[in-house]
C-alpha positions as CSV (number, residue, x, y, z in Angstrom):
1,M,-27.2,-4.3,-11.6
2,S,-25.8,-7.7,-10.6
3,D,-22.2,-7.8,-11.9
4,F,-20.6,-6.0,-9.0
5,E,-17.2,-7.2,-10.1
6,E,-17.3,-4.5,-12.9
7,L,-17.5,-1.7,-10.3
8,D,-14.5,0.2,-8.9
9,L,-14.8,2.1,-5.6
10,V,-16.0,5.3,-7.1
11,G,-18.4,3.4,-9.3
12,A,-19.8,1.5,-6.3
13,A,-20.3,4.7,-4.3
14,T,-22.0,6.3,-7.3
15,A,-24.3,3.3,-7.8
16,I,-25.4,3.5,-4.2
17,A,-25.9,7.2,-4.2
18,S,-28.1,6.9,-7.3
19,K,-30.0,4.0,-5.6
20,K,-29.2,1.6,-8.4
21,I,-28.0,-0.8,-5.7
22,S,-28.3,-0.7,-1.9
23,A,-25.4,-0.8,0.6
24,A,-26.9,-4.0,2.1
25,E,-26.9,-6.0,-1.1
26,L,-23.4,-4.8,-2.0
27,T,-22.1,-5.7,1.5
28,E,-23.8,-9.1,1.4
29,W,-22.0,-9.8,-1.9
30,S,-18.7,-8.6,-0.5
31,L,-19.0,-10.7,2.6
32,A,-19.8,-13.8,0.6
33,R,-16.5,-13.3,-1.3
34,M,-14.7,-12.7,2.0
35,H,-15.8,-16.2,3.0
36,T,-15.0,-17.9,-0.3
37,L,-12.2,-16.1,-2.3
38,G,-10.8,-14.4,0.8
39,K,-10.2,-17.7,2.4
40,Q,-9.1,-19.4,-0.8
41,F,-6.3,-16.9,-1.3
42,N,-5.6,-16.4,2.4
43,A,-6.5,-12.8,2.3
44,V,-8.6,-12.6,5.4
45,F,-8.0,-12.7,9.2
46,R,-11.4,-11.6,10.5
47,I,-14.9,-11.3,8.9
48,D,-17.3,-8.9,10.6
49,Q,-20.4,-10.4,9.2
50,D,-23.1,-9.1,11.6
51,Q,-21.5,-5.7,12.3
52,A,-21.1,-5.1,8.6
53,M,-24.7,-6.0,7.7
54,Q,-26.0,-3.9,10.5
55,R,-23.9,-1.0,9.3
56,A,-25.0,-1.4,5.7
57,R,-28.7,-1.5,6.6
58,A,-28.4,1.5,8.9
59,L,-26.7,3.5,6.0
60,D,-29.5,2.5,3.7
61,G,-32.0,3.7,6.3
62,I,-30.2,7.1,6.5
63,Q,-30.2,7.5,2.8
64,A,-33.9,6.5,2.5
65,S,-35.0,9.0,5.2
66,S,-32.7,11.9,4.4
67,G,-31.4,11.4,0.9
68,V,-27.9,12.0,2.3
69,S,-25.0,9.8,1.3
70,G,-21.3,10.3,2.0
71,P,-18.5,10.0,-0.5
72,L,-18.0,6.3,0.6
73,H,-21.6,5.7,1.6
74,G,-22.2,2.0,1.9
75,V,-19.0,0.9,0.1
76,P,-17.5,-2.4,1.5
77,L,-13.9,-2.0,2.5
78,A,-11.5,-4.0,4.7
79,H,-8.1,-3.1,6.1
80,K,-4.7,-4.4,7.1
81,D,-4.8,-6.2,10.4
82,L,-2.5,-3.7,12.2
83,I,-5.2,-1.0,12.0
84,E,-7.2,-1.1,15.2
85,V,-11.0,-1.4,15.2
86,S,-12.6,-0.9,18.6
87,G,-13.7,-4.0,20.4
88,L,-12.2,-6.4,17.8
89,E,-9.1,-8.4,17.5
90,N,-6.1,-7.0,15.6
91,H,-2.9,-9.0,16.0
92,A,-0.7,-7.5,13.3
93,G,-0.2,-10.9,11.7
94,S,1.6,-12.2,14.7
95,K,1.3,-15.1,17.2
96,I,2.4,-12.8,20.1
97,L,-0.5,-10.4,19.7
98,R,-3.1,-13.1,19.1
99,G,-6.2,-12.2,21.3
100,H,-5.3,-8.5,21.5
101,I,-8.6,-6.5,21.5
102,A,-8.5,-2.9,20.4
103,Q,-9.8,-0.3,22.9
104,K,-10.7,2.3,20.3
105,N,-10.6,2.8,16.5
106,A,-7.5,4.0,14.7
107,W,-7.9,7.5,13.5
108,V,-8.2,6.4,9.9
109,I,-11.0,4.0,10.7
110,D,-13.0,6.9,12.3
111,E,-12.3,9.0,9.2
112,L,-13.5,6.4,6.8
113,N,-16.6,5.7,9.0
114,A,-17.4,9.4,8.8
115,A,-17.2,9.1,5.0
116,G,-19.6,6.2,5.0
117,Q,-17.5,3.0,4.7
118,V,-18.8,-0.4,5.6
119,N,-15.8,-2.2,7.2
120,V,-16.3,-5.9,6.5
121,G,-13.2,-7.3,8.3
122,S,-9.5,-7.3,8.8
123,L,-7.0,-8.6,6.1
124,H,-4.1,-10.9,6.2
125,M,-0.6,-9.4,6.6
126,C,3.0,-10.4,7.1
127,E,4.0,-11.0,10.7
128,F,4.6,-7.6,12.3
129,A,4.8,-6.1,8.7
130,M,8.2,-7.7,8.2
131,S,8.1,-9.1,4.6
132,P,7.9,-7.7,1.1
133,T,6.6,-11.0,-0.3
134,G,3.4,-11.9,1.7
135,F,5.2,-14.5,3.9
136,N,3.6,-15.4,7.2
137,G,5.1,-18.3,9.1
138,H,2.1,-18.6,11.5
139,Y,-0.9,-18.1,9.2
140,G,0.4,-19.1,5.8
141,H,1.5,-17.1,2.8
142,G,-0.9,-14.8,1.0
143,L,-1.6,-16.2,-2.4
144,N,-1.6,-14.1,-5.5
145,P,-5.0,-14.4,-7.3
146,W,-3.3,-14.1,-10.7
147,N,-1.3,-17.3,-9.8
148,P,-1.2,-18.7,-6.3
149,D,2.3,-20.1,-6.8
150,Y,3.6,-16.6,-6.9
151,T,4.1,-14.1,-4.2
152,C,1.3,-11.5,-3.6
153,G,3.6,-8.8,-2.1
154,G,3.8,-7.6,1.4
155,S,3.5,-6.7,4.0
156,S,-0.1,-5.5,3.1
157,S,-0.7,-8.8,1.5
158,G,-4.4,-9.3,2.2
159,S,-5.1,-5.8,1.0
160,G,-3.6,-6.5,-2.4
161,I,-5.3,-9.8,-2.7
162,A,-8.7,-8.6,-1.6
163,V,-8.8,-5.6,-4.0
164,A,-7.3,-7.6,-7.0
165,A,-9.8,-10.4,-6.4
166,R,-12.7,-7.9,-6.2
167,I,-13.6,-8.9,-2.7
168,V,-13.6,-5.3,-1.5
169,F,-13.4,-2.0,-3.3
170,G,-10.5,-0.6,-1.4
171,S,-8.2,-1.1,1.6
172,L,-5.8,0.7,3.8
173,G,-2.4,-0.7,4.1
174,S,0.8,0.5,5.7
175,D,4.2,1.2,4.0
176,T,7.6,1.2,5.8
177,G,9.8,0.2,2.9
178,G,7.3,-0.6,0.1
179,S,4.5,-2.5,1.8
180,I,1.7,-0.7,0.0
181,R,3.5,-0.6,-3.3
182,H,4.7,-4.2,-3.3
183,P,1.2,-5.9,-3.2
184,S,-0.2,-3.3,-5.5
185,A,2.4,-4.0,-8.1
186,M,2.3,-7.8,-7.7
187,C,-1.5,-7.9,-7.8
188,G,-2.1,-5.5,-10.6
189,I,-3.8,-2.7,-8.7
190,T,-3.1,0.9,-7.6
191,G,-1.6,1.9,-4.3
192,I,-0.2,5.2,-3.0
193,K,2.2,5.7,-0.1
194,P,1.6,9.3,1.1
195,T,4.2,11.7,2.4
196,A,5.5,10.8,5.8
197,R,3.2,12.2,8.5
198,R,0.5,13.2,5.9
199,V,-1.9,10.5,7.4
200,S,-2.1,10.0,11.1
201,I,-0.8,6.6,12.3
202,E,-2.6,6.8,15.6
203,G,-4.0,3.3,16.4
204,V,-1.7,1.6,13.8
205,F,0.7,-1.0,15.2
206,P,4.2,0.3,14.4
207,L,7.2,-1.2,12.7
208,S,9.3,2.0,12.5
209,K,7.5,5.1,13.5
210,T,9.9,7.3,11.6
211,L,9.2,5.5,8.3
212,D,5.7,4.1,8.7
213,C,2.9,5.5,6.5
214,V,-0.7,4.5,6.0
215,G,-2.3,4.8,2.6
216,P,-4.9,3.4,0.2
217,I,-4.9,0.4,-2.1
218,A,-7.6,0.2,-4.7
219,Q,-8.3,-0.5,-8.4
220,T,-7.8,3.0,-9.8
221,A,-6.0,6.2,-9.1
222,R,-9.3,7.9,-8.7
223,D,-10.3,5.4,-6.1
224,C,-7.1,6.1,-4.2
225,A,-7.7,9.8,-4.5
226,R,-11.1,9.5,-2.9
227,L,-9.8,7.4,0.0
228,L,-6.7,9.6,0.6
229,T,-8.9,12.7,0.6
230,H,-10.8,11.2,3.5
231,I,-7.9,10.0,5.7
232,S,-5.6,13.0,5.3
233,R,-7.3,15.4,7.7
234,P,-4.8,16.5,10.4
235,N,-5.2,14.6,13.7
236,P,-4.8,17.2,16.5
237,D,-4.2,14.4,19.0
238,D,-1.3,12.9,17.0
239,T,1.8,15.0,17.5
240,W,3.5,13.0,14.8
241,C,0.9,13.9,12.2
242,T,1.4,17.0,10.0
243,T,-0.8,20.0,10.3
244,T,-1.0,20.4,6.5
245,P,-4.7,20.9,5.7
246,A,-6.7,18.1,4.0
247,Q,-7.0,18.2,0.3
248,D,-9.6,17.1,-2.3
249,Y,-7.4,14.9,-4.4
250,E,-10.1,14.0,-6.9
251,S,-10.4,17.6,-8.0
252,A,-6.9,17.4,-9.4
253,L,-7.7,14.5,-11.8
254,T,-8.1,16.6,-15.0
255,G,-6.3,14.2,-17.4
256,D,-4.2,17.2,-18.6
257,L,-0.5,16.4,-18.4
258,K,0.6,19.1,-20.8
259,G,4.0,20.5,-19.7
260,L,4.3,18.2,-16.7
261,R,7.9,17.1,-16.5
262,V,8.5,13.4,-15.8
263,G,12.1,12.6,-14.7
264,V,13.6,9.4,-15.9
265,P,16.7,8.3,-14.0
266,Q,19.2,6.4,-16.2
267,T,21.3,5.0,-13.4
268,Y,20.6,2.8,-10.4
269,Y,16.8,2.4,-10.9
270,R,17.3,1.2,-14.5
271,E,20.4,-1.0,-13.8
272,N,20.0,-4.8,-14.0
273,L,16.3,-4.4,-15.1
274,D,14.4,-7.5,-16.2
275,A,13.7,-7.1,-19.9
276,Q,10.0,-7.4,-19.6
277,V,9.9,-4.9,-16.7
278,A,12.0,-2.5,-18.8
279,L,9.6,-2.8,-21.7
280,A,6.6,-2.1,-19.5
281,L,8.4,1.0,-18.1
282,Q,9.1,2.3,-21.5
283,T,5.6,1.7,-22.8
284,S,4.2,3.6,-19.8
285,L,6.5,6.5,-20.6
286,D,5.2,6.5,-24.2
287,V,1.6,6.8,-22.9
288,L,2.5,9.7,-20.6
289,K,4.4,11.5,-23.4
290,Q,1.4,11.1,-25.7
291,R,-0.7,12.7,-22.9
292,G,1.5,15.8,-23.0
293,A,4.1,15.0,-20.4
294,V,7.7,16.0,-21.1
295,L,10.3,13.3,-20.4
296,V,13.5,14.5,-18.8
297,D,16.6,12.5,-18.1
298,V,17.7,13.0,-14.5
299,S,20.5,12.0,-12.2
300,V,20.3,10.3,-8.8
301,P,22.5,10.4,-5.8
302,D,23.9,7.4,-3.9
303,I,20.7,5.4,-3.4
304,A,22.6,2.4,-1.9
305,R,23.6,4.8,0.9
306,L,20.0,5.9,1.4
307,N,18.9,2.2,1.5
308,T,21.5,1.5,4.2
309,M,20.3,4.5,6.3
310,A,16.7,3.4,5.9
311,G,17.7,-0.1,7.0
312,I,19.5,1.2,10.1
313,V,16.5,3.3,11.1
314,M,13.9,0.5,10.5
315,T,15.7,-2.3,12.2
316,A,16.9,-0.3,15.1
317,Q,13.4,1.0,15.8
318,A,11.9,-2.5,15.3
319,A,14.5,-4.0,17.6
320,A,13.7,-1.5,20.3
321,L,10.0,-2.3,20.0
322,H,10.5,-6.1,20.0
323,R,13.4,-6.4,22.4
324,E,11.5,-7.9,25.3
325,W,9.4,-10.3,23.2
326,I,12.5,-11.6,21.3
327,A,14.2,-12.2,24.7
328,S,11.2,-13.9,26.3
329,R,9.4,-15.4,23.3
330,P,11.9,-16.0,20.5
331,D,10.1,-19.1,19.2
332,D,6.9,-17.1,18.6
333,Y,8.6,-15.3,15.7
334,A,9.1,-16.9,12.3
335,D,12.8,-17.4,11.6
336,Q,12.6,-15.1,8.6
337,V,11.0,-12.3,10.6
338,R,13.3,-12.6,13.6
339,A,16.3,-12.6,11.3
340,R,15.1,-9.3,9.8
341,I,14.7,-7.6,13.2
342,E,17.9,-8.9,14.9
343,P,20.3,-6.7,12.9
344,G,18.8,-3.8,14.7
345,F,20.5,-5.0,17.9
346,T,23.9,-4.7,16.3
347,H,23.8,-1.1,15.1
348,S,25.8,1.3,17.3
349,A,24.2,4.3,18.8
350,V,26.5,6.4,16.6
351,N,25.2,4.8,13.4
352,Y,21.6,5.2,14.4
353,V,22.1,8.8,15.4
354,D,23.9,9.5,12.2
355,A,21.1,7.9,10.1
356,M,18.6,10.2,11.8
357,R,20.9,13.3,11.8
358,F,21.7,13.0,8.1
359,Q,18.1,12.4,7.0
360,K,17.3,16.0,6.1
361,A,20.6,16.7,4.3
362,L,20.3,13.5,2.3
363,T,16.7,14.3,1.5
364,D,17.7,17.8,0.3
365,E,20.4,16.2,-1.9
366,Y,17.9,13.8,-3.4
367,L,15.4,16.6,-4.2
368,N,18.1,18.9,-5.6
369,T,19.5,16.1,-7.8
370,C,16.5,14.2,-8.9
371,F,13.9,16.9,-9.0
372,K,16.0,19.8,-10.2
373,D,14.4,19.7,-13.7
374,C,11.2,17.7,-13.2
375,D,7.9,17.4,-11.2
376,V,8.0,13.7,-10.6
377,I,10.3,10.8,-11.2
378,H,9.4,7.6,-13.0
379,I,11.0,4.4,-11.6
380,P,10.2,0.7,-11.3
381,V,8.5,-0.8,-8.3
382,F,10.6,-3.9,-8.8
383,T,13.6,-4.4,-11.1
384,V,12.7,-8.1,-11.3
385,Q,9.6,-10.0,-12.0
386,T,7.3,-11.3,-9.2
387,P,9.1,-14.4,-7.7
388,T,7.5,-17.7,-6.7
389,I,6.5,-18.4,-3.1
390,A,8.9,-21.4,-3.2
391,S,11.9,-19.2,-4.2
392,T,11.3,-16.9,-1.2
393,T,10.6,-19.5,1.5
394,M,12.7,-22.6,0.8
395,G,16.3,-23.0,1.7
396,D,18.7,-21.1,4.0
397,T,17.2,-18.1,5.8
398,Q,20.1,-15.8,5.0
399,N,20.0,-16.7,1.3
400,I,16.3,-16.1,1.2
401,L,16.8,-12.6,2.8
402,K,19.4,-11.8,0.2
403,S,17.0,-12.9,-2.5
404,I,14.1,-10.8,-1.3
405,A,16.3,-7.8,-0.8
406,H,15.9,-7.2,-4.6
407,L,12.2,-6.4,-3.9
408,T,13.0,-3.4,-1.8
409,Y,15.8,-2.1,-4.1
410,A,13.7,0.7,-5.5
411,N,11.4,1.4,-2.6
412,R,13.1,1.5,0.8
413,A,14.9,4.8,0.3
414,I,11.6,6.6,-0.5
415,N,10.4,6.0,3.0
416,Y,13.6,7.3,4.5
417,L,13.2,10.5,2.4
418,G,9.6,10.8,3.4
419,L,8.4,11.2,-0.2
420,P,5.0,10.2,-1.6
421,A,5.0,7.4,-4.2
422,I,2.4,5.5,-6.2
423,S,2.4,2.1,-7.9
424,V,0.5,1.9,-11.1
425,P,-0.4,-1.2,-13.2
426,A,1.5,-1.3,-16.5
427,G,0.8,-4.6,-18.2
428,F,1.5,-8.3,-17.8
429,S,4.6,-10.5,-18.2
430,S,4.8,-13.4,-20.6
431,I,3.5,-15.7,-17.9
432,G,0.5,-13.5,-17.1
433,M,1.7,-11.8,-13.9
434,P,1.2,-8.1,-13.4
435,L,3.8,-5.5,-14.0
436,A,3.9,-1.9,-12.7
437,F,5.7,1.4,-12.7
438,Q,6.2,3.9,-9.8
439,L,6.0,7.6,-9.6
440,V,7.7,9.6,-6.8
441,G,6.8,13.2,-6.0
442,R,7.9,16.0,-3.8
443,H,6.6,16.2,-0.2
444,F,2.9,16.7,0.0
445,D,2.5,16.6,-3.8
446,E,0.3,13.5,-3.9
447,A,-2.1,15.4,-6.1
448,T,0.4,15.4,-9.0
449,L,1.1,11.7,-8.6
450,L,-2.6,10.9,-8.7
451,K,-3.2,13.2,-11.6
452,I,-0.5,11.5,-13.7
453,A,-1.6,8.0,-12.7
454,D,-5.3,8.8,-13.5
455,A,-4.4,10.3,-16.9
456,Y,-2.4,7.1,-17.7
457,Q,-5.3,5.0,-16.7
458,Q,-7.7,7.0,-19.0
459,D,-5.6,5.7,-21.9
460,T,-4.9,2.1,-20.6
461,S,-7.0,-0.7,-19.2
462,W,-4.4,-2.7,-17.2
463,H,-6.0,-1.6,-13.9
464,R,-9.4,-2.9,-15.2
465,Q,-8.1,-6.5,-15.7
466,R,-9.1,-9.0,-13.1
467,P,-7.9,-12.5,-12.3
468,N,-9.9,-15.4,-13.8
469,I,-11.1,-16.9,-10.5
């Protein structure tokens, strides 16, 4: 086998387990692409050439001597630069943390190592995870491999690029208001934001601890299921992490959607929809219906209020984290990033406490309204098409912020509510840019989201398409 671009994560793991290929040759191939395509599209911060090859050869040796191979044995992965790897630099896309050396692995890195990953490096991200587009004023914008003039999505920009360009077979990103779903949708791949606290965030540089989630980005729903299975074990040392037992998410991928109820909101999420986005959403619903799902019209509560609450929580917590740096090193922040943090200094203590105090009641209202008659809801990731880099970086900062606010329209509230959500490829626009839909589920029901996404992908091939690069 030589055309490794045809493999997805599960396919790569299967090929290694059956000894059709070795971990070393697949890792060597991935590292070469990190150096070429990774740099071409500004997806890479750090390449761990020697460590990765040593790891791959060691895994090949273990397999040769014992016949044992783990679920991710020898599969090259790389992760967002805010996820710490012991002894190596992780600077969260910032100038301020440049030179920061991690003292130990993040929990999720240890979990993936135990499953057999080969970590080939760290991936580009937006400064301090503060952009939905892929903007980084210090290290350059991430470039979408489908068209480098267009945004790649953020803040997990390198993760989206690297998976879409077939540089690595999967990646962990973080999501505080859409940062897994944004690059997944814009780059034509699959990404799942898990339930709040489902995955330990120990060793992950925070943006807003209340809203932050870590989750997988990969080609397919099955790939994401395998990754999520192996990062969702409760971390006894992380008091923020749930004690909900780990789950085998792959076992739920039966393809049978008969009787599953998919809620379709007719207000808010489908207001002011771009015509091509609307068509992709409807076409995806048709596929799910043919698979046996039942489509149900549902109502939604005041999402604008939820977005406001999410914004208060995120910016207030970010401002508290960055207060000393913004006071002492303001010029070390890009203007766009500092402008997104600074509103957190203006919120009153009453408004912040209210945003936290009402979180449970507003979540219950959302569930009782949206999920009263359905198992999941089907909404866009974006109501607009992927914008150009120029349109999100040139001009007055405040006008730019208003423009990119459209990109969090359907996503930010989901983090405030703590619900799981998955972005699924759903076609291409008339100019060849990826389109997507989003499924949102009840707390800790990632299995249903993955099951529906996988069934959809059994009948479509959008997730198999790759850029002509």
